[in-house]
Backbone as a printed PyTorch tensor [residue, N CA C, xyz], in Angstrom:
tensor([[[ -3.2590,  -3.4660,  -8.6700],
         [ -1.9950,  -2.7510,  -8.5790],
         [ -2.2350,  -1.2990,  -8.1750]],

        [[ -3.3340,  -0.7110,  -8.6790],
         [ -3.6680,   0.6590,  -8.2940],
         [ -3.9940,   0.7340,  -6.8080]],

        [[ -4.7260,  -0.2720,  -6.3260],
         [ -5.0650,  -0.3150,  -4.8960],
         [ -3.8050,  -0.4440,  -4.0540]],

        [[ -2.8840,  -1.2910,  -4.4720],
         [ -1.6300,  -1.4700,  -3.7260],
         [ -0.8130,  -0.1830,  -3.7250]],

        [[ -0.8060,   0.5230,  -4.8500],
         [ -0.0730,   1.7810,  -4.9200],
         [ -0.6980,   2.8340,  -4.0020]],

        [[ -2.0310,   2.8870,  -3.9700],
         [ -2.7100,   3.8510,  -3.0930],
         [ -2.4740,   3.4980,  -1.6210]],

        [[ -2.4870,   2.2080,  -1.3060],
         [ -2.2090,   1.7990,   0.0760],
         [ -0.7910,   2.1610,   0.4850]],

        [[  0.1540,   2.0100,  -0.4330],
         [  1.5420,   2.3630,  -0.1340],
         [  1.6610,   3.8610,   0.1140]],

        [[  0.9910,   4.6560,  -0.7120],
         [  0.9990,   6.1130,  -0.5270],
         [  0.3710,   6.4810,   0.8110]],

        [[ -0.7610,   5.8550,   1.1230],
         [ -1.4380,   6.1280,   2.3890],
         [ -0.5600,   5.7080,   3.5660]],

        [[  0.1790,   4.6250,   3.3960],
         [  1.0650,   4.1310,   4.4410],
         [  2.1570,   5.1550,   4.7540]],

        [[  2.7620,   5.7130,   3.7150],
         [  3.8070,   6.7310,   3.8950],
         [  3.2130,   7.9650,   4.5630]],

        [[  2.0400,   8.3790,   4.0900],
         [  1.3990,   9.5620,   4.6610],
         [  0.9540,   9.3060,   6.1020]],

        [[  0.5640,   8.0940,   6.4190],
         [  0.1820,   7.7500,   7.7890],
         [  1.3800,   7.9000,   8.7240]],

        [[  2.5370,   7.4590,   8.2530],
         [  3.7610,   7.6120,   9.0530],
         [  4.0530,   9.0890,   9.2920]],

        [[  3.9140,   9.8960,   8.2590],
         [  4.1630,  11.3300,   8.4020],
         [  3.1560,  11.9740,   9.3520]],

        [[  1.9120,  11.5420,   9.2690],
         [  0.8870,  12.0790,  10.1740],
         [  1.1870,  11.6860,  11.6170]],

        [[  1.6630,  10.4680,  11.8280],
         [  2.0220,  10.0440,  13.1820],
         [  3.1880,  10.8660,  13.7330]],

        [[  4.1410,  11.1900,  12.8710],
         [  5.2530,  12.0160,  13.3230],
         [  4.7660,  13.4090,  13.7150]],

        [[  3.8440,  13.9810,  12.9340],
         [  3.2780,  15.2930,  13.2650],
         [  2.4810,  15.2100,  14.5500]],

        [[  1.7410,  14.1210,  14.7140],
         [  0.9420,  13.9050,  15.9230],
         [  1.8550,  13.7840,  17.1450]],

        [[  2.9500,  13.0570,  17.0060],
         [  3.8880,  12.8750,  18.1220],
         [  4.5270,  14.1940,  18.5260]],

        [[  4.8760,  15.0140,  17.5540],
         [  5.5060,  16.2950,  17.9060],
         [  4.5100,  17.2170,  18.6060]],

        [[  3.2470,  17.2060,  18.1880],
         [  2.2380,  18.0400,  18.8470],
         [  1.9430,  17.5360,  20.2530]],

        [[  1.8370,  16.2280,  20.4010],
         [  1.5950,  15.6700,  21.7300],
         [  2.7900,  15.9220,  22.6480]],

        [[  3.9930,  15.8560,  22.0830],
         [  5.1940,  16.1150,  22.8570],
         [  5.2790,  17.5590,  23.3290]],

        [[  4.6280,  18.4530,  22.5940],
         [  4.6090,  19.8710,  22.9820],
         [  3.5560,  20.1400,  24.0550]],

        [[  2.8370,  19.0980,  24.4700],
         [  1.8760,  19.2460,  25.5600],
         [  0.4600,  19.5650,  25.1130]],

        [[  0.1620,  19.3890,  23.8310],
         [ -1.1760,  19.6910,  23.3400],
         [ -2.0980,  18.5060,  23.5690]],

        [[ -3.4000,  18.7860,  23.5810],
         [ -4.3850,  17.7240,  23.7510],
         [ -4.4330,  16.8730,  22.4770]],

        [[ -5.0750,  15.7140,  22.5780],
         [ -5.1730,  14.8140,  21.4310],
         [ -5.9240,  15.4980,  20.2910]],

        [[ -7.0120,  16.1950,  20.6130],
         [ -7.8120,  16.8660,  19.5850],
         [ -6.9890,  17.9420,  18.8850]],

        [[ -6.2610,  18.7290,  19.6670],
         [ -5.4220,  19.7880,  19.0840],
         [ -4.2640,  19.1830,  18.2940]],

        [[ -3.7560,  18.0490,  18.7430],
         [ -2.6670,  17.3780,  18.0260],
         [ -3.1330,  16.9210,  16.6490]],

        [[ -4.3630,  16.4310,  16.5470],
         [ -4.9000,  16.0370,  15.2440],
         [ -5.0640,  17.2560,  14.3390]],

        [[ -5.5160,  18.3720,  14.8860],
         [ -5.6460,  19.5970,  14.0950],
         [ -4.2760,  20.0620,  13.6050]],

        [[ -3.2700,  19.9830,  14.4740],
         [ -1.9140,  20.3550,  14.0730],
         [ -1.3670,  19.3980,  13.0120]],

        [[ -1.7250,  18.1210,  13.1200],
         [ -1.2720,  17.1370,  12.1270],
         [ -1.8500,  17.4690,  10.7550]],

        [[ -3.1190,  17.8980,  10.7130],
         [ -3.7180,  18.3060,   9.4380],
         [ -2.9540,  19.4970,   8.8710]],

        [[ -2.6480,  20.4490,   9.7230],
         [ -1.8950,  21.6350,   9.2770],
         [ -0.5200,  21.2300,   8.7500]],

        [[  0.1770,  20.3650,   9.4640],
         [  1.5020,  19.9110,   9.0330],
         [  1.4390,  19.1390,   7.7200]],

        [[  0.4070,  18.3190,   7.5700],
         [  0.2570,  17.5560,   6.3280],
         [ -0.0330,  18.4830,   5.1490]],

        [[ -0.7620,  19.5490,   5.3980],
         [ -1.0160,  20.5230,   4.3220],
         [  0.2760,  21.2260,   3.9100]],

        [[  1.1930,  21.4070,   4.8640],
         [  2.4860,  21.9860,   4.5190],
         [  3.3120,  21.0190,   3.6760]],

        [[  3.2060,  19.7280,   3.9910],
         [  3.9410,  18.7190,   3.2200],
         [  3.3460,  18.5060,   1.8340]],

        [[  2.0220,  18.6060,   1.7450],
         [  1.3070,  18.3790,   0.4870],
         [  0.4550,  19.6050,   0.1780]],

        [[  1.0680,  20.6670,  -0.3480],
         [  0.3300,  21.9160,  -0.5590],
         [ -0.7750,  21.8130,  -1.6050]],

        [[ -0.6740,  20.8570,  -2.5070],
         [ -1.7210,  20.7210,  -3.5210],
         [ -3.0020,  20.1370,  -2.9310]],

        [[ -2.9360,  19.6120,  -1.7220],
         [ -4.1190,  19.1220,  -1.0180],
         [ -4.6380,  17.7920,  -1.4980]],

        [[ -3.8360,  17.0670,  -2.2650],
         [ -4.3100,  15.7970,  -2.8110],
         [ -3.9240,  14.6040,  -1.9490]],

        [[ -3.4070,  14.8450,  -0.7700],
         [ -2.9910,  13.7540,   0.1030],
         [ -4.2150,  13.0620,   0.7010]],

        [[ -4.2290,  11.7530,   0.6040],
         [ -5.3380,  10.9830,   1.1560],
         [ -5.4120,  11.1330,   2.6720]],

        [[ -4.2660,  11.2550,   3.3100],
         [ -4.2290,  11.3170,   4.7650],
         [ -4.8250,  12.6090,   5.2920]],

        [[ -4.7280,  13.6880,   4.5190],
         [ -5.3510,  14.9510,   4.9410],
         [ -6.8590,  14.7630,   5.0590]],

        [[ -7.4480,  14.1190,   4.0620],
         [ -8.8940,  13.8630,   4.0880],
         [ -9.2650,  12.9850,   5.2770]],

        [[ -8.4510,  11.9620,   5.5290],
         [ -8.7350,  11.0560,   6.6360],
         [ -8.6140,  11.7650,   7.9920]],

        [[ -7.5940,  12.6130,   8.1280],
         [ -7.4360,  13.3510,   9.3770],
         [ -8.5780,  14.3510,   9.5770]],

        [[ -9.0610,  14.9210,   8.4900],
         [-10.2030,  15.8450,   8.6000],
         [-11.4610,  15.0990,   9.0420]],

        [[-11.6230,  13.8700,   8.5810],
         [-12.7560,  13.0440,   9.0250],
         [-12.6340,  12.7670,  10.5170]],

        [[-11.4160,  12.4340,  10.9630],
         [-11.1820,  12.1960,  12.3970],
         [-11.5060,  13.4630,  13.1890]],

        [[-11.0760,  14.6130,  12.6830],
         [-11.3560,  15.8830,  13.3660],
         [-12.8550,  16.1700,  13.4480]],

        [[-13.5800,  15.8850,  12.3640],
         [-15.0370,  16.0930,  12.3870],
         [-15.7020,  15.1970,  13.4200]],

        [[-15.2300,  13.9670,  13.5050],
         [-15.7970,  13.0440,  14.4990],
         [-15.4920,  13.5270,  15.9090]],

        [[-14.2860,  14.0430,  16.1220],
         [-13.9360,  14.5810,  17.4310],
         [-14.7660,  15.8310,  17.7370]],

        [[-15.0060,  16.6460,  16.7270],
         [-15.8060,  17.8480,  16.9030],
         [-17.2620,  17.5520,  17.1970]],

        [[-17.7330,  16.4060,  16.7410],
         [-19.1220,  16.0040,  16.9780],
         [-19.2850,  15.2170,  18.2710]],

        [[-18.2590,  15.2070,  19.0860],
         [-18.3590,  14.5450,  20.3840],
         [-17.8860,  13.1020,  20.4030]],

        [[-17.3180,  12.6320,  19.3240],
         [-16.8040,  11.2690,  19.3010],
         [-15.4710,  11.1800,  20.0120]],

        [[-15.0380,   9.9740,  20.2610],
         [-13.7510,   9.7760,  20.9200],
         [-12.6600,   9.5590,  19.8780]],

        [[-11.4410,   9.8660,  20.2690],
         [-10.3050,   9.6670,  19.3710],
         [-10.1300,   8.1810,  19.0650]],

        [[-10.4110,   7.3370,  20.0560],
         [-10.2640,   5.8960,  19.8440],
         [-11.2160,   5.3950,  18.7660]],

        [[-12.4750,   5.8320,  18.8280],
         [-13.4690,   5.4060,  17.8450],
         [-13.1330,   5.9550,  16.4630]],

        [[-12.6730,   7.2100,  16.4100],
         [-12.3230,   7.8160,  15.1230],
         [-11.1400,   7.0910,  14.4860]],

        [[-10.1270,   6.7450,  15.2860],
         [ -8.9720,   6.0140,  14.7540],
         [ -9.3560,   4.5950,  14.3380]],

        [[-10.2320,   3.9650,  15.1070],
         [-10.6860,   2.6190,  14.7400],
         [-11.4380,   2.6550,  13.4150]],

        [[-12.2560,   3.6810,  13.2150],
         [-12.9900,   3.8210,  11.9570],
         [-12.0280,   4.0600,  10.7980]],

        [[-11.0370,   4.9230,  11.0110],
         [-10.0380,   5.1680,   9.9680],
         [ -9.2980,   3.8930,   9.6070]],

        [[ -8.8720,   3.1510,  10.6250],
         [ -8.1000,   1.9330,  10.3560],
         [ -8.9340,   0.9000,   9.6140]],

        [[-10.2120,   0.8200,   9.9390],
         [-11.1100,  -0.1200,   9.2550],
         [-11.2950,   0.2750,   7.7890]],

        [[-11.4990,   1.5660,   7.5390],
         [-11.7250,   2.0380,   6.1710],
         [-10.4660,   1.9920,   5.3200]],

        [[ -9.3210,   2.2750,   5.9320],
         [ -8.0820,   2.3470,   5.1510],
         [ -7.5630,   0.9680,   4.7590]],

        [[ -7.7460,  -0.0010,   5.6300],
         [ -7.2110,  -1.3240,   5.3520],
         [ -5.7350,  -1.4570,   5.6800]],

        [[ -5.1570,  -0.4470,   6.3100],
         [ -3.7460,  -0.5080,   6.7000],
         [ -3.6030,  -1.3260,   7.9730]],

        [[ -2.7670,  -2.3210,   7.9140],
         [ -2.5340,  -3.1770,   9.0820],
         [ -1.9160,  -2.3750,  10.2230]],

        [[ -0.9810,  -1.4870,   9.8880],
         [ -0.3340,  -0.6690,  10.9120],
         [ -1.3210,   0.2850,  11.5670]],

        [[ -2.2520,   0.8270,  10.7940],
         [ -3.2580,   1.7330,  11.3570],
         [ -4.1780,   0.9770,  12.3100]],

        [[ -4.5140,  -0.2510,  11.9650],
         [ -5.3610,  -1.0700,  12.8340],
         [ -4.6460,  -1.3610,  14.1520]],

        [[ -3.3890,  -1.7250,  14.0610],
         [ -2.6230,  -1.9970,  15.2740],
         [ -2.4360,  -0.7340,  16.1070]],

        [[ -2.1940,   0.3980,  15.4280],
         [ -2.0390,   1.6490,  16.1520],
         [ -3.3380,   2.0360,  16.8550]],

        [[ -4.4650,   1.8470,  16.1950],
         [ -5.7600,   2.1770,  16.8060],
         [ -6.0020,   1.3190,  18.0440]],

        [[ -5.6610,   0.0510,  17.9640],
         [ -5.8320,  -0.8360,  19.1250],
         [ -4.9280,  -0.4080,  20.2820]],

        [[ -3.6700,  -0.1190,  19.9730],
         [ -2.7230,   0.2860,  21.0130],
         [ -3.1370,   1.6310,  21.6060]],

        [[ -3.5860,   2.5500,  20.7460],
         [ -4.0140,   3.8680,  21.2160],
         [ -5.2150,   3.7400,  22.1560]],

        [[ -6.1400,   2.8490,  21.7950],
         [ -7.3300,   2.6520,  22.6330],
         [ -6.9370,   2.1070,  24.0060]],

        [[ -6.0940,   1.1140,  24.0240],
         [ -5.6500,   0.5290,  25.2920],
         [ -4.8750,   1.5600,  26.1030]],

        [[ -4.0220,   2.3120,  25.4310],
         [ -3.2010,   3.3180,  26.1090],
         [ -4.0630,   4.4130,  26.7300]],

        [[ -5.0680,   4.8760,  26.0240],
         [ -5.9380,   5.9320,  26.5490],
         [ -6.7610,   5.4360,  27.7340]],

        [[ -7.2110,   4.1960,  27.6550],
         [ -8.0660,   3.6630,  28.7290],
         [ -7.2870,   3.3160,  29.9800]],

        [[ -6.0280,   2.8860,  29.7910],
         [ -5.2450,   2.4680,  30.9600],
         [ -4.3250,   3.5690,  31.4630]],

        [[ -4.2980,   4.7040,  30.7550],
         [ -3.4620,   5.8100,  31.2100],
         [ -2.0140,   5.6720,  30.8190]],

        [[ -1.7370,   5.0160,  29.6810],
         [ -0.3590,   4.8430,  29.2290],
         [  0.2070,   6.1290,  28.6390]],

        [[  1.4640,   6.0750,  28.2900],
         [  2.1670,   7.2150,  27.7270],
         [  1.8630,   7.3060,  26.2290]],

        [[  0.8800,   8.1190,  25.8690],
         [  0.4270,   8.2310,  24.4810],
         [  1.5390,   8.7830,  23.5960]],

        [[  2.3010,   9.7330,  24.1040],
         [  3.3670,  10.3590,  23.3160],
         [  4.4030,   9.3190,  22.9000]],

        [[  4.8230,   8.5090,  23.8550],
         [  5.8390,   7.4880,  23.5650],
         [  5.2890,   6.4390,  22.5930]],

        [[  4.0340,   6.0680,  22.7630],
         [  3.4140,   5.0790,  21.8700],
         [  3.3840,   5.6200,  20.4410]],

        [[  2.9810,   6.8650,  20.2590],
         [  2.9060,   7.4490,  18.9170],
         [  4.3030,   7.5500,  18.3150]],

        [[  5.2740,   7.9750,  19.0880],
         [  6.6490,   8.0760,  18.5780],
         [  7.1960,   6.7080,  18.1730]],

        [[  7.0080,   5.7480,  19.0490],
         [  7.5260,   4.4150,  18.7620],
         [  6.8490,   3.8120,  17.5340]],

        [[  5.5460,   4.0210,  17.4090],
         [  4.8180,   3.5040,  16.2540],
         [  5.3160,   4.1380,  14.9700]],

        [[  5.5250,   5.4570,  14.9710],
         [  6.0170,   6.1090,  13.7540],
         [  7.4300,   5.6340,  13.4100]],

        [[  8.2490,   5.3640,  14.4040],
         [  9.6010,   4.8480,  14.1570],
         [  9.5450,   3.4500,  13.5520]],

        [[  8.6870,   2.6130,  14.1040],
         [  8.5560,   1.2410,  13.5980],
         [  8.0380,   1.2490,  12.1670]],

        [[  7.0300,   2.0750,  11.8950],
         [  6.4810,   2.1540,  10.5380],
         [  7.5410,   2.6810,   9.5780]],

        [[  8.3300,   3.6730,  10.0260],
         [  9.4120,   4.1950,   9.1830],
         [ 10.4340,   3.1250,   8.8480]],

        [[ 10.8200,   2.3330,   9.8320],
         [ 11.7660,   1.2410,   9.5840],
         [ 11.1760,   0.2150,   8.6300]],

        [[  9.9090,  -0.0760,   8.8270],
         [  9.2310,  -1.0450,   7.9630],
         [  9.1810,  -0.5370,   6.5230]],

        [[  8.8820,   0.7490,   6.3340],
         [  8.8490,   1.3300,   4.9860],
         [ 10.2220,   1.3070,   4.3400]],

        [[ 11.2580,   1.5620,   5.1160],
         [ 12.6180,   1.5180,   4.5900],
         [ 12.9720,   0.1260,   4.0850]],

        [[ 12.6140,  -0.8840,   4.8570],
         [ 12.8850,  -2.2670,   4.4530],
         [ 12.1000,  -2.6120,   3.1950]],

        [[ 10.8380,  -2.1890,   3.1410],
         [ 10.0280,  -2.4510,   1.9550],
         [ 10.6210,  -1.7860,   0.7240]],

        [[ 11.1340,  -0.5700,   0.8640],
         [ 11.7430,   0.1250,  -0.2650],
         [ 13.0320,  -0.5670,  -0.7020]],

        [[ 13.8150,  -1.0420,   0.2420],
         [ 15.0300,  -1.7790,  -0.1070],
         [ 14.6950,  -3.0480,  -0.8780]],

        [[ 13.6750,  -3.7430,  -0.4270],
         [ 13.2550,  -4.9620,  -1.1240],
         [ 12.7420,  -4.6320,  -2.5180]],

        [[ 11.9790,  -3.5370,  -2.6400],
         [ 11.4540,  -3.1350,  -3.9470],
         [ 12.5750,  -2.8150,  -4.9210]],

        [[ 13.6270,  -2.1740,  -4.4330],
         [ 14.7720,  -1.8560,  -5.2910],
         [ 15.4540,  -3.1490,  -5.7440]],

        [[ 15.6130,  -4.0860,  -4.8230],
         [ 16.2690,  -5.3450,  -5.1700],
         [ 15.4380,  -6.1690,  -6.1540]],

        [[ 14.1140,  -6.0660,  -6.0650],
         [ 13.2480,  -6.8550,  -6.9360],
         [ 12.9070,  -6.1780,  -8.2610]],

        [[ 13.2270,  -4.9050,  -8.4040],
         [ 12.8330,  -4.1710,  -9.6120],
         [ 13.3700,  -4.8230, -10.8800]],

        [[ 14.6350,  -5.1760, -10.8950],
         [ 15.2170,  -5.8030, -12.0830],
         [ 14.5940,  -7.1770, -12.3370]],

        [[ 14.3750,  -7.9320, -11.2860],
         [ 13.7880,  -9.2600, -11.4520],
         [ 12.3600,  -9.1700, -11.9850]],

        [[ 11.6130,  -8.1580, -11.5520],
         [ 10.2490,  -7.9680, -12.0630],
         [ 10.2790,  -7.6400, -13.5510]],

        [[ 11.2270,  -6.7800, -13.9540],
         [ 11.3600,  -6.4400, -15.3610],
         [ 11.7070,  -7.6790, -16.1830]],

        [[ 12.6610,  -8.4710, -15.6880],
         [ 13.0390,  -9.6990, -16.3820],
         [ 11.8660, -10.6630, -16.4910]],

        [[ 11.0750, -10.7640, -15.4410],
         [  9.9100, -11.6540, -15.4680],
         [  8.8990, -11.1960, -16.5080]],

        [[  8.6910,  -9.8970, -16.6090],
         [  7.7490,  -9.3810, -17.6130],
         [  8.2410,  -9.6520, -19.0280]],

        [[  9.5490,  -9.4860, -19.2340],
         [ 10.1140,  -9.7570, -20.5580],
         [  9.9590, -11.2350, -20.8910]],

        [[ 10.2450, -12.1030, -19.9240],
         [ 10.1260, -13.5380, -20.1680],
         [  8.6740, -13.9530, -20.4220]],

        [[  7.7430, -13.2970, -19.7510],
         [  6.3420, -13.6260, -19.9660],
         [  5.8240, -13.0910, -21.2940]],

        [[  6.3750, -11.9810, -21.7600],
         [  5.9240, -11.3960, -23.0290],
         [  6.5990, -12.0390, -24.2370]],

        [[  7.7480, -12.6450, -24.0320],
         [  8.4960, -13.1860, -25.1730],
         [  7.7570, -14.2940, -25.9300]],

        [[  7.0790, -15.2510, -25.3010],
         [  6.3630, -16.2460, -26.1100],
         [  5.2720, -15.6180, -26.9770]],

        [[  4.5780, -14.6370, -26.4520],
         [  3.5290, -13.9700, -27.2260],
         [  4.1480, -13.2250, -28.4000]],

        [[  5.2720, -12.5580, -28.1560],
         [  5.9450, -11.8270, -29.2280],
         [  6.4670, -12.7860, -30.3000]],

        [[  7.0220, -13.9090, -29.9030],
         [  7.5420, -14.8850, -30.8690],
         [  6.4120, -15.4390, -31.7300]],

        [[  5.2930, -15.7770, -31.0950],
         [  4.1340, -16.2890, -31.8490],
         [  3.6360, -15.2350, -32.8260]],

        [[  3.5750, -13.9720, -32.3920],
         [  3.0970, -12.9020, -33.2690],
         [  4.0320, -12.7180, -34.4680]],

        [[  5.3450, -12.7450, -34.2380],
         [  6.3070, -12.5810, -35.3300],
         [  6.1970, -13.7540, -36.2960]],

        [[  6.1160, -14.9700, -35.7650],
         [  5.9840, -16.1430, -36.6380],
         [  4.6670, -16.1170, -37.4170]],

        [[  3.6150, -15.6680, -36.8130],
         [  2.3080, -15.6010, -37.4840],
         [  2.3630, -14.5970, -38.6430]],

        [[  3.0810, -13.4760, -38.4340],
         [  3.1650, -12.4710, -39.4910],
         [  4.1500, -12.8700, -40.5960]],

        [[  5.2550, -13.5160, -40.2480],
         [  6.2790, -13.8150, -41.2460],
         [  6.1230, -15.1900, -41.8870]],

        [[  5.6080, -16.1510, -41.1400],
         [  5.4720, -17.5090, -41.6860],
         [  4.1070, -18.0660, -41.3040]],

        [[  3.0770, -17.5120, -41.8890],
         [  1.7090, -17.9010, -41.5460],
         [  1.4530, -19.3780, -41.8540]],

        [[  2.0170, -19.9030, -42.9570],
         [  1.7930, -21.3140, -43.3030],
         [  2.4590, -22.2520, -42.3040]],

        [[  3.5450, -21.8120, -41.6940],
         [  4.2380, -22.5970, -40.6810],
         [  3.3930, -22.6850, -39.4010]],

        [[  2.6880, -21.6150, -39.0790],
         [  1.8800, -21.5410, -37.8600],
         [  0.4630, -22.0840, -38.0580]],

        [[  0.0460, -22.3250, -39.2830],
         [ -1.3250, -22.7600, -39.5700],
         [ -1.7510, -24.0020, -38.7860]],

        [[ -0.9010, -25.0360, -38.6240],
         [ -1.3390, -26.2100, -37.8610],
         [ -1.6850, -25.9100, -36.3930]],

        [[ -1.1370, -24.8420, -35.8460],
         [ -1.4240, -24.5080, -34.4550],
         [ -2.8150, -23.8940, -34.2730]],

        [[ -3.4280, -23.4860, -35.3660],
         [ -4.7480, -22.8610, -35.2870],
         [ -5.8440, -23.7280, -35.8860]],

        [[ -5.5530, -25.0210, -36.0440],
         [ -6.5480, -25.9560, -36.5600],
         [ -6.3990, -27.2840, -35.8140]],

        [[ -7.5100, -27.9860, -35.6230],
         [ -7.4990, -29.3070, -35.0090],
         [ -6.9290, -29.3150, -33.6020]],

        [[ -5.9780, -30.2490, -33.3710],
         [ -5.3880, -30.3820, -32.0340],
         [ -4.4320, -29.2360, -31.7010]],

        [[ -4.0730, -28.4590, -32.7010],
         [ -3.2110, -27.3060, -32.4590],
         [ -3.8980, -26.2880, -31.5570]],

        [[ -5.2220, -26.1870, -31.6840],
         [ -5.9690, -25.2640, -30.8220],
         [ -5.8770, -25.6930, -29.3550]],

        [[ -5.9460, -26.9880, -29.1360],
         [ -5.8290, -27.4970, -27.7580],
         [ -4.4310, -27.1900, -27.2260]],

        [[ -3.4200, -27.4090, -28.0620],
         [ -2.0470, -27.1330, -27.6680],
         [ -1.8490, -25.6560, -27.3430]],

        [[ -2.3600, -24.7910, -28.2010],
         [ -2.2110, -23.3410, -27.9780],
         [ -2.9820, -22.8890, -26.7270]],

        [[ -4.1700, -23.4700, -26.5090],
         [ -4.9490, -23.1270, -25.3190],
         [ -4.2100, -23.5770, -24.0550]],

        [[ -3.6460, -24.7620, -24.1020],
         [ -2.8750, -25.2580, -22.9540],
         [ -1.6490, -24.3820, -22.7080]],

        [[ -0.9870, -23.9680, -23.7870],
         [  0.1830, -23.1030, -23.6490],
         [ -0.2090, -21.7410, -23.0660]],

        [[ -1.3400, -21.2230, -23.5230],
         [ -1.8290, -19.9570, -22.9810],
         [ -2.1720, -20.0990, -21.4960]],

        [[ -2.7860, -21.2250, -21.1410],
         [ -3.0980, -21.4880, -19.7310],
         [ -1.8390, -21.5800, -18.8860]],

        [[ -0.8200, -22.2620, -19.3830],
         [  0.4560, -22.3520, -18.6720],
         [  1.1190, -20.9860, -18.5370]],

        [[  1.0020, -20.1680, -19.5620],
         [  1.5510, -18.8200, -19.4980],
         [  0.8230, -17.9890, -18.4390]],

        [[ -0.4960, -18.1470, -18.3470],
         [ -1.2750, -17.4370, -17.3260],
         [ -0.8830, -17.9090, -15.9270]],

        [[ -0.6750, -19.2160, -15.7540],
         [ -0.2430, -19.7470, -14.4570],
         [  1.1420, -19.2060, -14.1020]],

        [[  2.0320, -19.1380, -15.0840],
         [  3.3710, -18.5800, -14.8380],
         [  3.2790, -17.1140, -14.4350]],

        [[  2.3930, -16.3540, -15.0900],
         [  2.2040, -14.9460, -14.7460],
         [  1.7080, -14.8120, -13.3110]],

        [[  0.7200, -15.6110, -12.9420],
         [  0.1700, -15.5710, -11.5880],
         [  1.2350, -15.9620, -10.5550]],

        [[  1.9840, -17.0110, -10.8650],
         [  3.0330, -17.4780,  -9.9550],
         [  4.1340, -16.4350,  -9.7990]],

        [[  4.4880, -15.7790, -10.8930],
         [  5.5070, -14.7310, -10.8350],
         [  5.0510, -13.5810,  -9.9460]],

        [[  3.7940, -13.1550, -10.1180],
         [  3.2630, -12.0840,  -9.2740],
         [  3.2560, -12.5010,  -7.8090]],

        [[  2.8910, -13.7360,  -7.5530],
         [  2.8270, -14.2370,  -6.1810],
         [  4.2240, -14.2870,  -5.5460]],

        [[  5.2160, -14.7250,  -6.3070],
         [  6.5720, -14.8310,  -5.7830],
         [  7.2180, -13.4670,  -5.5560]],

        [[  6.8470, -12.4930,  -6.3740],
         [  7.4420, -11.1710,  -6.2550],
         [  6.7860, -10.3140,  -5.1730]],

        [[  5.6820, -10.7700,  -4.6300],
         [  4.9930, -10.0050,  -3.5840],
         [  5.5210, -10.4380,  -2.2250]],

        [[  6.3510,  -9.5890,  -1.6450],
         [  6.9410,  -9.8890,  -0.3360],
         [  6.3350,  -8.9420,   0.6670]],

        [[  5.7120,  -9.5000,   1.6870],
         [  5.0700,  -8.6940,   2.7380],
         [  5.9420,  -8.6970,   3.9800]],

        [[  5.9600,  -7.5430,   4.6050],
         [  6.7460,  -7.4160,   5.8340],
         [  5.7990,  -7.2240,   6.9940]]])
């Protein structure tokens, strides 16, 4: 869940970096200068400097400063980040640079598409928030009921912790784990 949250944060920051990159390229700056401007713009958006994308853009800038190509630097970023959109953008950017395509339009269109995709994901997350809460309550309720019964009526629960009751409780715990896994799987909607 922490990894998914970090990827989501990186995804939002990637969109913002693409928008900064598009505005710099639209102003007629070179690709290298556009990346430097994107770092500056990201620092304005995240003054505390804790943005993951700032670090990634600085790595791209170092690679460009050491004589690397923008295509290779973006491909490396996309591989390390694990973002599907970054991988697709790196591929499109590479083809566009080699064939002489309109880099500015590609960057703008990509940032627009990613923005639309993020909006849809946020709408889905809002719609699923209540259902996720309900699923957690339903998954926790059997454990809570067993705990209350164990504390208030220990003699009533004693058969479940001896003999075949252990098999029954283990099977119930296994079914609860399967329900938890299935709930997580059903609530994960990818766009």
